[in-house]
Each structure stands twice: as structure tokens, then as C-alpha cells.
C-alpha positions, 0 to 999 in steps of 0.5 A, spaced: 100 631 112 106 627 109 113 630 107 115 627 101 122 629 102 122 624 108 119 618 103 123 620 097 130 622 099 136 619 102 138 624 107 141 620 112 148 618 109 153 612 111 159 616 111 161 623 114 164 628 108 169 633 111 165 639 110 159 637 114 158 640 121 159 636 127 154 637 133 156 636 140 149 634 143 148 627 143 142 624 139 136 621 142 130 617 138 126 624 139 131 628 136 132 624 130 125 624 129 125 631 129 131 632 124 127 627 119 120 631 120 123 638 121 129 639 117 131 638 109 138 637 108 143 631 109 145 629 115 150 623 118 150 620 125 156 617 128 160 617 135 164 623 137 170 623 132 175 627 137 175 621 142 180 615 142 178 609 139 178 605 146 173 610 149 168 609 143 167 602 145 165 604 152 161 610 150 154 609 146 153 616 145 152 618 138 152 625 135 149 628 128 153 632 123 149 636 118 151 639 111 147 645 112 151 649 118 144 653 119 141 646 120 146 644 125 145 651 129 138 650 129 139 643 132 143 646 137 139 651 139 133 646 140 136 640 143 141 644 148 
């Protein structure tokens, strides 16, 4: 069955508001699809904000941030 929230809403946003919860688990294609299919809140994917700017150039890992803290916890429990 098609999830209408996936098709008709823009849940992945291009900037990370301060109230989003950062998750320190690298995102993969599989976990990104899991977020789209299983969760319903807004999220953002970016590099680790705690790294220095020089190390970001060499580290290709990206991490998700979630608007809903419960979704962040569910992601951590599922993918850690």
C-alpha cells in the first residue's frame, strides 16, 4: 500500500532547526528508506556538526536529525 504522507509531503528539509534532535548513527540508503517508510515527522540529513570544518572534507558520513524526539529514539534503537 502506498503511504500518502510519503508522496504528498516534504518531510526531508534542507536546513536543521535548533530544536531538531541529532542522532550520532551514520545513515545508509537502507536506513534512509526506513525513515521515509516507517516514520511520519520531519527530518534533516547532514554531516556531524561537532566536527571541525577540515575533518568534514574527509569524512563522508552523514547523520539524521529528527523533529520528534521519539522518532530519534526509535531510529537509534533500530539502527544502532
